[in-house]
C-alpha positions, -999 to +999 in steps of 0.1 A: -028-556+149-041-522+139-072-509+156-103-507+135-117-472+136-153-484+140-144-506+169-120-481+186-122-480+224-098-470+251-091-507+256-083-513+219-062-481+218-040-494+247-035-527+228-026-509+196-004-484+213+015-511+231+017-532+199+001-562+217-011-591+195-049-592+197-080-600+177-114-584+179-145-605+180-180-588+176-211-606+188-248-599+193-261-608+228-283-587+250-264-576+281-295-583+301-298-619+290-295-646+316-262-666+314-248-637+294-212-650+294-222-684+282-242-668+254-212-647+244-190-678+242-217-696+222-220-666+198-182-666+193-180-704+190-155-708+218-153-726+251-169-706+279-138-711+301-119-688+278-144-659+282-137-636+312-159-610+328-146-578+344-161-568+377-154-539+399-155-544+436-148-524+467-121-539+490-121-520+523-138-490+505-112-489+476-122-500+441-105-531+427-109-548+393-115-585+392-113-606+360-129-640+363-142-667+339-178-664+330-182-701+341-179-691+378-187-664+403-164-640+420-153-652+454-154-619+473-134-633+503-106-645+480-106-612+462-102-592+494-073-614+504-056-611+470-060-573+472-046-572+507-079-563+523-103-577+547-138-573+531-150-570+496-184-563+480-194-557+444-192-520+436-223-500+429-231-500+391-228-462+388-195-462+407-181-489+384-192-471+353-179-437+366-145-451+376-140-473+345-155-450+319-174-479+304-210-491+307-221-524+323-218-552+298-188-534+282-164-529+311-129-538+301-099-542+324-079-522+298-081-485+292-101-476+323-105-440+332-088-446+366-061-472+369-072-496+397-055-525+414-064-556+393-067-593+401-069-618+374-082-653+382-053-677+380-072-700+356-062-676+329-026-687+331-035-721+316-048-704+284-029-692+253-056-666+246-084-653+268-114-632+258-123-600+276-145-571+269-129-547+243-146-518+260-181-518+245-211-541+244-209-566+216-172-567+212-146-590+228-109-590+224-086-621+225-053-615+242-026-636+258-031-636+296+005-625+302-002-594+281-033-585+301-015-591+334+014-569+323-007-541+309-029-539+340-001-546+365-024-573+378-018-600+404-032-635+399-051-655+424-078-681+427-108-656+430-137-676+415-161-700+432 
């Protein structure tokens, strides 16, 4: 699908350049709202299990991207193990924004400024399409999990609680 100029982000550019089948889904939810992910799913009229959040964590002092369903929390111990480390903590907001090139509420696992090791929760493998941030607040993109995994060179693991 061709990228829409008004919605163009580094994430959507990657999808367009790689000719990956995807659809864009705008929504209007405040990034500071409690239960943000559930509200995004509701605004899009989809099951919350299909909406994934992108978090940046530090595993043994190295940044790692974690993609988990909004219906759960990131299991830092499981992330550390999946990334081959011993200890994980959520990255500082400024470090996550600086590394990814995106702002909180709009961080996408695709098109990040620095390519980081990526771990996608294995629950994504059961879906035909998953929704992730398209690289800006108020815009999700639906992609096949296999495409996301391929484009990010991700590994899959059970990383949610």
